N, C-alpha and C positions, 0 to 999 in steps of 0.2 A: 767444504762439503755442505751441501744443501739438503733440507728435509723435503721428502717427496710431497707432492700436492695433496694426495688422499691423507697422508699422515698429518700434514699441517692443518687440515680441516678438522681432523679428529681431536687435536689438542685443545682448541678453544671449547669444543663440545664436552670433552671430559672435564675441563676446568669449570665450566659452567655447571655441569652435573654435581661435581663435588661441592661447589658453593651451595647450590640449592639444597643438596642433602644434609649439608651440616646446619643450614638455617632451619630446615625442617625438623631435625633432631633437637636442636636447641629450643625450638618452639614447642615441641612436645614436652620436653623436660620441664619447661616453665609452666605450661598451660595445664598439663595433666593433674599435678597436685591441686591447683586451683579448682579445677573441675570437681575433683573428689570432694574437696571442702565445700563447694556450692551445693552438690548433690546431697551430701550429708547433712547440711544446715537445714534442708527441707523435708528431711525424713523424720518419722516418728520413732520413739524407741523400739516399738515392735518390728519395724522395718530393719533397724540395725541388728536386732536380736535374731532375725531370720536367717542370718548367715549368707545372705546374697552378696554378689560382688559389690565392691565399693564404687564401681563405675556404673552400676545399675542406676538409672534415673529414679527420682522419687514418684510415688504414686500420686501425690498431689503437688503440682508445681506452684501452687498458691498457698502452701502451708507456711504462714509467716509467725506462727506461734512461737517458734524457737527464737525468732529475732525479738519478739516482745519480752520474753523470759530473759534473754541475754541482755537486753537493754536495761531491764529492771534489776536483775540480780547483780549485773557487773557494773551498775551505776555509770554507764557510759556518759551521760551528760556531765556529770561531776568529773569523770576521768578526762573528758575532752576539755573542760575548762582548765584543769590543772595542767594538762599537756599544752594547752594553748599559752598559758602564762609562762611556763618554763621555756617553751620553744621560742616564743617572740623575744623574751629578755635575753636568753642565751644567744640566739643568732645575732640579734642587734649588737650585743656586747662583743661577739666574735668579730663581726665586721669592722667595728671601730678599732677595737684593740689591734686586730690582725693588720688593718690597712695603716694604722699609725705606726706600728712597729716596722712594717715593711717600708714605709716612707722614711723613717729615721734610719734604718740600716742602709738604705740605698743612697739617700741624698747626703747624709752627714758622714764626715770622716773623723773617726775618733779612734783612740787606742783600743786595742783588743776587739776591733770590728770582726776580724776573721775568726777570732775565738768564739764570739757570740753566735756567728752563723754556724760554727762547728758544734757548739753546744745545742743549738736547735736541731741540727741533724742528728746528734747523739741521743737526744731525747726521743726521737722517733724510733730509735733501735732498742731502747730499754723496754722490755716487756712490762706492761702496765700492771700485771698481777704481782709483780715483785715489790711494788710500792704501795699496795693496797692497805696493808697494816698501818704504815706510817700516814697515808692519806686519811685514813678513817680517824686516826687519833687527832690530827690537825683539825679536821671537820668538827669533831666532838668538842675539842677544847675552844673552838670559836664559837660554840653554841649554835651551830647551824644544823645539827643532827635532828632529823624528823621535821625538817621545814624545807619549803620550796627552794630556799636559798642555797642548800647543799648541792643539788644537781646543777643549779645555775652556775655556781662558782666553779664546779668541776668542768662543765662544759665550755665555759668561757676561757679557762686557763690551760687547756690542754690541746687545743687545735693548732698544732705546728703547720699543718698542710695548708690551712687558710693564709698564713703568712707567706709561704713559698708561692702560692697562687697570686697573691697580691704583689709580691716582689717582682714576679715575671712581668707583670703589667706595667709597674712603675718603671722598670728598666727600659721599657719601649717608649716612655714619655721623654722627650728631650730635656736635658737639664737647663737649656736656654730659656724655656718657658718660666721656670722658677726665677731665673736671674732677672728676666724682664719685669716680673712681678715684684721682685726685690727692689729694683730700681724705682719703681712706682710707689714705694713705701709700704708694700704689703708685708706682714709678718709671715713666720713660717706656718703658724696655724691657719692664717688667712689662705695662704697658698694651697694647704692641705685641703682645707674645707671648700674653696671656690674653684680650684683648678684640678687638683689631683683626684679628689673623690668623684667629681662628676665624670672624669675620663675612664673611670674604672668600673663603670656600670656592668659591663659584661662579666668581669671578675666577681663583682658583688653578687650578680645574679647566680652565678655558679656556686659560690660559697653558701649562699642562702639556701639554695636547693639541696645540695650535697649535705651540708650541715643540718639542715632541718629534717631531712629523712633519717639521718643518723640518730638525732635526738628523739624523733617521734618513734623510732623502732627499738631504742635501747630499753632493755629489761633489767640489766644488772644494777646500775646506779640507782634508779628509782626504788627497786625492790630493796637494796641494802641500806640506802640512806633515808628512805621515807617508809618505814614499816607501818605507819598509821594508815588504816584503810580509807580514811577521809582525803588522804593526799595521793591516792592511787592515780596512775597514768593510764593511757590507753594500752601500753604494753603490758602492764601488770593487772589490768582489769580481767583478763583471761584466767588468771590464777585463781580467781574466786569459784570457778566451776570445778575445781578438783577438791572433792571431798573425801572423807574417810572411807565412805562405801564404794569409792570409785570415781570415774570421770563421766560426765554426761557429754558425750562427744557430739551430739546433735546441737547442743547449746554452745558448746566451745566453738564449733564450726561457724554457728551463726554469729557469735561475738568476734571470731576471726574475720569474717566478711565485713562486719561493721567497723573493725579496726582498719581494714585494707582499704575501704571505699574512699575515706578522705585523702589518703596518700596517693591513691590512684588517680583521683580527680585532679589533684594539684600537679602530679607529674605529667599527665597528658596535656594539661594547660601550658605548662612552662618547660616542656623537654626541650624545645628549640634553644632555650637559653643555655642549657647544659652543654649541648654540642657546640654551639657558637662560642661559647665562653672558654671552653677548653681548647678549641681549635685556635682562637685568637691568642690565647695564652701561650701555645706552643709556638705560634708564628712570631710573636714578639720576642 
């Protein structure tokens, strides 16, 4: 039984219509809140109090006073410095720890190897909130509370996803490469540093971007483990605009834009690495 020619022509059209409709809806869902935040960041308190629609554009498109206030009150420069230090150290540590762990798991044959992989998988299934009391006690006993080392230690030691990303790439590298290097007298660390690590550049780029965005946007860990205002990050800087008399939404919106811009610039510049890295990982 064959489909009639008119009906066969309608099917691709309906499919294309459905695809474009879903893309338009998704774009509106993402862009609309950002538009509201952008408009609010350029409005005055009087405009917000007038009761006009949040989608109404500001009267003055060049009103950047809220941005200057947000930059000063939120200590954005200091917050950006703290965030950069935490992000660079955490992501670098995650790359080396994750890649070395994946290399050891894939290349070495040892007892309880399957158990180790199972424990990694089990760790991803345990809700993190159930271990927060114990985690806080450990951080406090180590003397890391209210220091930058607290979030760095937590970010570096809890990324099981990075290990699995690196593991998928290493499994695509023939073991004969290692054996040839061993014959030439190379140690395991030399093989890892000079052969395995350079071949995992797509995986490294993927982990750096995904992990970096997660660290940059995280609010809970910096807020809980670094209560000192001098150690505030970009995610906690916006909390300064909530006072006892209410919230200054125009300043909060301006601060939100300042927080979004660095992430947006980095993502637009490196987004191709995310897609290529994930695609190559699944292919391997």
